[in-house]
C-alpha positions as CSV (number, residue, x, y, z in Angstrom):
1,M,24.3,-1.8,21.4
2,S,21.2,0.3,21.4
3,E,18.2,-1.2,23.2
4,N,16.1,-1.3,20.0
5,K,18.8,-2.3,17.5
6,L,20.3,-5.5,16.3
7,G,24.0,-6.0,17.0
8,L,26.7,-8.2,15.4
9,W,25.7,-11.4,17.1
10,T,21.9,-11.1,16.7
11,S,22.5,-10.1,13.1
12,T,24.8,-13.2,12.5
13,S,22.2,-15.4,14.2
14,L,19.7,-14.1,11.7
15,V,21.8,-15.3,8.9
16,V,22.8,-18.7,10.5
17,G,19.3,-19.3,11.9
18,N,17.5,-18.6,8.7
19,M,19.9,-20.7,6.6
20,I,19.8,-23.6,8.9
21,G,16.2,-25.0,8.8
22,A,14.8,-28.5,9.4
23,G,15.8,-29.6,5.9
24,I,19.6,-29.8,6.6
25,F,18.9,-32.8,8.9
26,L,17.7,-34.8,5.8
27,M,20.4,-33.7,3.3
28,P,22.9,-36.5,3.9
29,A,20.3,-39.1,3.0
30,A,19.3,-37.2,-0.1
31,M,22.9,-37.2,-1.3
32,A,23.9,-40.7,-0.2
33,S,23.4,-42.1,-3.7
34,F,26.2,-40.0,-5.0
35,G,28.8,-41.1,-2.4
36,G,31.7,-39.0,-1.1
37,I,31.7,-36.8,-4.1
38,G,28.7,-35.0,-2.5
39,L,31.2,-33.3,-0.3
40,L,32.7,-31.6,-3.3
41,G,29.1,-30.4,-4.2
42,W,29.0,-28.7,-0.8
43,I,32.3,-27.1,-1.4
44,F,31.3,-25.7,-4.8
45,S,28.0,-24.4,-3.5
46,A,29.8,-22.9,-0.5
47,I,32.3,-21.0,-2.8
48,G,29.4,-19.6,-4.9
49,S,27.6,-18.6,-1.7
50,F,30.7,-16.8,-0.5
51,F,30.7,-14.7,-3.7
52,L,27.0,-13.8,-3.0
53,A,27.8,-13.1,0.7
54,K,30.6,-10.8,-0.3
55,V,28.4,-8.9,-2.7
56,F,25.7,-8.5,0.0
57,S,28.4,-7.4,2.4
58,N,29.7,-4.8,0.0
59,L,26.2,-3.6,-1.0
60,S,25.4,-3.0,2.7
61,K,28.2,-0.4,2.6
62,L,27.2,1.1,-0.7
63,V,23.5,1.5,0.4
64,P,23.9,1.7,4.3
65,G,20.9,1.6,6.6
66,A,18.4,0.6,3.8
67,N,15.7,-1.8,4.9
68,G,14.6,-4.5,2.4
69,G,18.0,-5.9,1.5
70,P,17.8,-7.3,-2.1
71,Y,14.8,-5.1,-2.8
72,A,16.6,-1.9,-1.7
73,Y,19.8,-2.9,-3.7
74,T,17.9,-3.9,-6.9
75,R,15.8,-0.7,-6.7
76,A,18.9,1.4,-6.3
77,G,20.6,-0.3,-9.2
78,F,17.8,-0.9,-11.7
79,G,14.9,1.3,-10.6
80,D,11.3,0.9,-9.1
81,F,10.0,-1.8,-11.5
82,A,12.9,-4.3,-10.9
83,G,12.8,-3.5,-7.2
84,F,9.1,-4.2,-7.0
85,L,9.4,-7.5,-9.0
86,V,12.1,-8.7,-6.5
87,A,10.0,-7.7,-3.5
88,W,6.7,-9.2,-5.0
89,G,8.3,-12.6,-5.6
90,Y,10.4,-12.5,-2.3
91,C,7.4,-11.7,-0.1
92,L,5.3,-14.5,-1.7
93,S,8.2,-16.9,-1.5
94,I,8.8,-16.2,2.2
95,C,5.1,-17.0,2.9
96,C,5.3,-20.3,1.1
97,A,8.6,-21.2,2.7
98,N,7.3,-20.3,6.2
99,A,4.3,-22.6,5.7
100,A,6.6,-25.4,4.8
101,I,8.7,-24.6,7.9
102,V,5.7,-24.8,10.0
103,V,4.8,-28.3,8.5
104,S,8.5,-29.4,9.3
105,F,8.1,-28.2,12.9
106,V,4.9,-30.1,13.5
107,S,6.4,-33.1,11.9
108,A,9.4,-32.9,14.2
109,M,7.2,-32.5,17.2
110,S,5.3,-35.7,16.4
111,V,8.3,-37.7,17.6
112,F,7.3,-36.4,21.2
113,F,3.6,-36.1,20.5
114,P,2.5,-39.0,18.1
115,V,-1.1,-37.5,18.0
116,L,0.3,-34.8,15.6
117,S,1.0,-37.4,13.0
118,A,-2.3,-39.2,13.4
119,N,-4.7,-36.3,13.9
120,P,-4.8,-33.5,11.2
121,T,-6.8,-31.2,13.3
122,A,-4.2,-31.4,16.2
123,A,-1.5,-30.8,13.7
124,V,-3.3,-27.8,12.2
125,L,-4.0,-26.2,15.7
126,T,-0.4,-26.8,16.7
127,G,0.8,-25.1,13.5
128,L,-1.5,-22.1,13.9
129,I,-0.5,-21.6,17.5
130,T,3.2,-21.7,16.5
131,I,2.7,-19.1,13.7
132,W,0.9,-16.6,15.8
133,F,3.0,-17.1,18.9
134,I,6.2,-16.3,16.9
135,T,4.3,-13.3,15.2
136,W,3.5,-12.0,18.7
137,I,7.2,-12.3,19.7
138,N,8.2,-10.3,16.6
139,T,5.6,-7.5,17.3
140,R,7.5,-6.9,20.7
141,G,10.3,-5.2,18.9
142,V,13.1,-6.1,16.5
143,A,15.6,-6.4,19.4
144,V,13.4,-9.0,21.3
145,S,13.0,-11.1,18.2
146,G,16.7,-10.8,17.5
147,K,17.6,-12.1,21.1
148,F,15.0,-14.9,20.6
149,Q,16.8,-15.7,17.3
150,L,20.2,-15.9,18.9
151,I,18.9,-18.3,21.6
152,T,17.2,-20.7,19.2
153,T,20.3,-20.5,16.8
154,I,22.6,-21.6,19.6
155,L,20.2,-24.4,20.6
156,K,19.8,-25.7,17.1
157,L,23.6,-25.7,16.5
158,V,24.2,-28.1,19.7
159,P,23.0,-31.3,18.0
160,L,24.5,-30.5,14.7
161,L,27.9,-29.8,16.4
162,L,27.6,-33.0,18.6
163,I,27.2,-35.1,15.5
164,A,29.8,-33.1,13.4
165,I,32.5,-33.4,16.0
166,G,31.6,-36.6,17.7
167,G,31.3,-38.4,14.4
168,L,34.9,-37.7,13.6
169,F,35.9,-40.4,16.1
170,F,33.6,-43.0,14.4
171,I,34.6,-42.4,10.8
172,K,35.1,-45.4,8.5
173,F,36.8,-44.3,5.3
174,A,35.5,-47.3,3.5
175,N,32.1,-45.6,3.6
176,F,33.4,-43.0,1.1
177,Q,34.3,-45.7,-1.5
178,P,33.7,-45.7,-4.3
179,F,34.1,-41.8,-4.3
180,N,31.4,-41.5,-7.1
181,L,28.6,-43.9,-6.6
182,S,26.4,-42.4,-9.3
183,T,26.3,-43.2,-13.0
184,K,27.2,-39.6,-13.8
185,S,30.6,-38.2,-14.7
186,T,32.7,-36.5,-12.1
187,F,31.6,-33.1,-13.3
188,G,28.0,-34.2,-13.6
189,A,27.9,-35.6,-10.1
190,I,29.5,-32.4,-8.7
191,T,27.0,-30.2,-10.6
192,T,24.0,-32.2,-9.4
193,T,25.1,-32.3,-5.8
194,A,26.0,-28.6,-5.8
195,T,22.5,-27.8,-7.1
196,M,21.0,-29.9,-4.3
197,T,23.0,-28.2,-1.6
198,M,22.8,-24.6,-2.9
199,F,19.3,-24.3,-1.5
200,A,20.7,-24.9,2.0
201,F,22.4,-21.5,1.6
202,V,19.3,-19.5,1.0
203,G,19.2,-16.8,3.7
204,I,22.6,-15.3,3.0
205,E,20.9,-12.0,2.6
206,C,18.9,-11.9,5.8
207,A,21.2,-9.5,7.8
208,T,20.7,-6.9,5.0
209,I,16.9,-6.9,5.3
210,P,16.5,-5.1,8.7
211,A,19.5,-2.9,8.2
212,G,17.6,0.2,9.2
213,S,17.2,-1.5,12.7
214,T,20.8,-2.5,12.9
215,E,23.5,-0.8,15.1
216,N,26.2,0.7,12.8
217,S,24.6,-1.1,9.9
218,G,27.4,-0.5,7.4
219,K,29.9,-2.5,9.4
220,T,27.6,-4.8,11.3
221,V,25.6,-6.2,8.4
222,A,28.8,-6.7,6.3
223,R,30.5,-8.7,9.1
224,A,27.4,-10.6,10.1
225,T,26.8,-11.7,6.5
226,I,30.4,-13.1,6.0
227,L,30.6,-14.6,9.5
228,G,27.2,-16.3,9.2
229,V,28.2,-17.9,5.9
230,L,31.5,-19.1,7.3
231,V,29.8,-20.7,10.3
232,V,27.1,-22.4,8.2
233,T,29.6,-23.7,5.7
234,L,31.8,-25.3,8.4
235,I,28.7,-27.0,10.0
236,Y,27.3,-28.2,6.8
237,I,30.5,-29.7,5.4
238,L,31.7,-31.2,8.7
239,G,28.3,-32.5,9.6
240,S,27.9,-34.2,6.2
241,F,31.4,-35.6,6.3
242,S,30.7,-37.1,9.7
243,V,27.3,-38.6,8.9
244,M,28.5,-40.1,5.7
245,G,31.6,-41.5,7.4
246,V,29.6,-43.1,10.3
247,I,26.7,-44.7,8.2
248,P,27.4,-46.7,5.0
249,A,25.9,-45.2,1.9
250,A,23.5,-48.0,1.3
251,A,22.0,-47.6,4.7
252,L,22.2,-43.8,4.6
253,E,20.2,-43.7,1.3
254,K,17.3,-45.4,3.0
255,S,17.4,-43.4,6.3
256,A,14.5,-41.1,7.0
257,T,16.5,-39.5,10.0
258,P,20.2,-39.6,9.0
259,Y,21.5,-37.3,11.8
260,A,19.4,-39.2,14.4
261,D,20.7,-42.5,13.2
262,A,24.3,-41.2,13.4
263,A,23.6,-39.9,16.9
264,V,22.5,-43.4,18.0
265,I,25.7,-44.9,16.8
266,I,27.9,-42.2,18.4
267,Y,26.1,-41.6,21.7
268,G,23.5,-44.3,22.1
269,P,19.7,-44.7,21.7
270,A,18.6,-41.7,23.9
271,A,20.5,-39.3,21.4
272,R,17.7,-39.8,18.9
273,Y,15.5,-37.6,20.9
274,I,18.1,-34.9,21.2
275,V,18.5,-34.7,17.5
276,S,14.7,-34.7,17.1
277,A,14.5,-31.8,19.4
278,G,17.1,-30.1,17.4
279,V,15.1,-30.5,14.2
280,A,12.1,-28.9,16.0
281,I,14.2,-26.0,17.3
282,A,15.8,-25.5,13.8
283,A,12.3,-25.1,12.3
284,F,11.1,-23.0,15.1
285,G,14.2,-20.7,15.0
286,A,14.0,-20.4,11.2
287,L,10.4,-19.5,11.4
288,N,11.1,-16.7,13.8
289,G,13.9,-15.3,11.6
290,W,11.8,-15.5,8.4
291,I,8.7,-13.9,10.1
292,L,11.0,-11.0,11.2
293,V,12.2,-10.6,7.6
294,Q,8.6,-10.9,6.0
295,G,7.6,-7.9,8.0
296,Q,10.6,-5.8,7.1
297,V,10.4,-6.4,3.3
298,P,6.9,-5.1,2.7
299,F,7.6,-2.2,5.1
300,A,10.6,-1.1,2.9
301,I,8.5,-1.3,-0.2
302,A,5.5,0.5,1.3
303,K,7.7,3.4,2.5
304,D,8.6,3.8,-1.2
305,K,4.9,3.8,-2.1
306,L,5.2,0.6,-4.2
307,F,3.1,-1.5,-1.7
308,P,-0.2,-0.5,0.1
309,G,0.4,2.0,3.0
310,I,-0.9,-0.5,5.6
311,F,2.4,-2.4,5.4
312,A,4.3,0.8,6.4
313,R,2.4,1.2,9.6
314,L,4.5,0.8,12.8
315,N,3.3,-0.2,16.4
316,K,4.8,1.5,19.5
317,K,7.8,-0.8,19.4
318,G,8.7,0.4,15.9
319,V,7.6,-2.9,14.3
320,P,5.4,-3.1,11.0
321,N,2.9,-5.3,12.9
322,W,0.1,-5.1,10.3
323,G,2.5,-6.4,7.6
324,M,3.3,-9.3,9.8
325,V,-0.4,-10.0,10.6
326,I,-1.3,-9.9,6.8
327,S,1.7,-12.2,5.9
328,C,1.0,-14.7,8.7
329,T,-2.6,-14.9,7.7
330,V,-1.4,-16.0,4.2
331,I,1.0,-18.5,5.9
332,S,-1.8,-19.9,8.1
333,I,-4.0,-20.5,5.0
334,L,-1.0,-22.1,3.1
335,M,-0.2,-24.4,6.0
336,I,-3.9,-25.5,6.3
337,M,-3.8,-26.4,2.6
338,N,-1.1,-28.9,3.3
339,Y,-3.4,-30.8,5.8
340,S,-6.4,-30.7,3.4
341,K,-6.5,-33.8,1.1
342,G,-7.6,-31.9,-1.9
343,L,-5.2,-29.1,-1.6
344,V,-1.8,-30.9,-0.8
345,E,-0.7,-30.8,-4.4
346,Q,-1.5,-27.2,-4.8
347,F,0.6,-26.5,-1.6
348,R,3.5,-28.4,-3.1
349,F,3.0,-26.5,-6.4
350,L,3.3,-23.2,-4.6
351,L,6.5,-24.3,-2.9
352,L,7.9,-25.1,-6.4
353,L,7.0,-21.6,-7.7
354,S,8.5,-19.9,-4.6
355,T,11.9,-21.4,-5.4
356,L,12.7,-19.1,-8.3
357,S,11.4,-16.1,-6.4
358,V,14.3,-16.5,-3.9
359,L,16.9,-17.0,-6.6
360,V,16.0,-13.9,-8.8
361,P,16.9,-11.4,-6.0
362,Y,20.4,-12.9,-5.9
363,L,20.8,-12.5,-9.6
364,L,19.6,-8.9,-9.7
365,S,21.5,-7.9,-6.5
366,A,24.8,-9.2,-8.2
367,G,24.0,-7.0,-11.2
368,A,23.0,-4.0,-9.0
369,Y,26.4,-4.4,-7.2
370,I,28.3,-3.9,-10.5
371,I,26.2,-0.8,-11.3
372,L,26.4,0.8,-7.9
373,G,30.0,-0.2,-7.2
374,T,31.3,1.3,-10.5
375,K,29.0,4.3,-10.4
376,K,29.6,5.3,-6.8
377,N,33.2,4.0,-6.5
378,A,32.5,4.0,-2.8
379,L,34.5,0.9,-2.0
380,H,37.8,2.9,-1.7
381,K,40.3,0.1,-1.9
382,A,38.3,-1.9,-4.5
383,S,39.5,-1.5,-8.1
384,L,37.0,-1.4,-11.0
385,A,38.2,-4.9,-12.1
386,S,37.6,-6.4,-8.7
387,I,34.1,-5.0,-8.5
388,V,33.2,-6.2,-11.9
389,L,34.8,-9.7,-11.3
390,L,33.1,-10.2,-7.9
391,G,29.7,-9.1,-9.4
392,L,30.1,-11.4,-12.4
393,A,31.0,-14.4,-10.3
394,A,28.0,-13.9,-8.1
395,F,25.8,-13.2,-11.2
396,I,27.0,-16.5,-13.0
397,Y,26.6,-18.5,-9.8
398,S,23.0,-17.2,-9.3
399,L,22.2,-17.9,-13.0
400,W,23.6,-21.5,-12.4
401,E,21.3,-21.8,-9.4
402,I,18.2,-20.8,-11.5
403,S,19.1,-23.3,-14.2
404,G,19.5,-26.0,-11.5
405,A,16.1,-25.3,-10.3
406,G,14.7,-27.1,-13.4
407,E,12.7,-26.0,-16.5
408,Q,9.3,-26.3,-14.8
409,T,10.3,-24.1,-11.9
410,V,11.7,-21.5,-14.1
411,Y,8.6,-21.5,-16.4
412,Y,6.0,-21.2,-13.7
413,G,8.2,-19.0,-11.5
414,F,8.4,-16.5,-14.3
415,L,4.6,-16.5,-14.7
416,F,4.4,-16.1,-10.9
417,L,6.6,-13.0,-11.1
418,M,4.7,-11.5,-14.0
419,A,1.4,-11.9,-12.2
420,G,2.5,-9.0,-10.0
421,V,2.8,-6.6,-12.9
422,P,-0.9,-5.5,-12.9
423,F,-0.4,-4.8,-9.2
424,Y,2.6,-2.6,-10.0
425,I,0.7,-0.7,-12.6
426,W,-2.1,0.1,-10.2
427,L,0.3,1.3,-7.5
428,A,2.3,3.4,-9.9
429,Y,-0.8,5.0,-11.2
430,K,-2.0,5.7,-7.7
431,K,1.5,7.1,-6.7
432,H,1.3,9.4,-9.8
433,R,-2.1,10.7,-8.9
434,E,-1.0,11.5,-5.3
435,A,2.2,13.3,-6.6
436,S,0.1,15.5,-9.1
437,A,-2.7,16.2,-6.7
């Protein structure tokens, strides 16, 4: 592997590390009211996510070495405007998501340092130090941040695997009865739980974004995407099965720390701190991966003159450091909003709006795959029918994800995306002026 390139394992860790954030540690409690049928929700969302993973895997071969992932694919399939909309929403969404990840990290650290939950100033300072420390790591080069991502991914997987595997010896199958605890029909319960779990798969596309900095990108990105989704799916389903089997549904529903509670039953009281450390590392590692991504997406757009030129500037390590600095300034402001009494609701509102901005790139990437796959016919062994069927499956799943986000999210998310149109008009005008000069 080249010294300044990402290899298979670092690319895979980018997918796994960005998908597994602190939120997964709370998921069993959120789904406890549905009973064992929630496991089917995981399976259905995993199947849909595999369709998307396969689409991104194939797109990485159709458009090899292109930075920006969903942006690059959407632009190749639909043109500048669609590509810009995807990038605009995606960049803003990552900033909002990273602010939430920082808040999760500070919350997890409060188990070891109680002052962080009692003193907002200490919490803000810890959050700011975390953001800028990880930003500094990412400015040292994509290979450095990739190795750091690999280490944090391995560390965060340890507590999850300890519970997932250790819990199998403490399973009580009575905890899965009745199978459907909710008042919904079987189909309704599966749909609801699949909608809840699908957001745990956001990050499928992450190996495709720094493709230009990946060794043998055509093969590496494709393999890392599929491998990453398989690893995450196994951990999600096995972990949920173990936690639900160890803790009765009535107790699980009220648990604020389901994985930690399961760890205490399996390994004893001290295990709670191991899981709490895992939550903190999960948030820390996810933040590292998403900060790497948030530098690469604006860089790719700026190279195409659809974003201000400052985002395309590289430092001596070949990293778009100014793009990272600007993005992390936005993250810092959003994070501070969460700790300001009058701005907490605005912070939550921005998180709601960012949801759709993650889902739209999936939808358009699936459409772009059909266009590029049928036009280029570059996937030698793939028939026209298989390209169309895979693209449609991923498109329908993405549309289902968007509908599951809720009417309010879709409504405000659409306005959120359209707010970028004047910005695009200005950049397109500027690009035309430069071309005709």
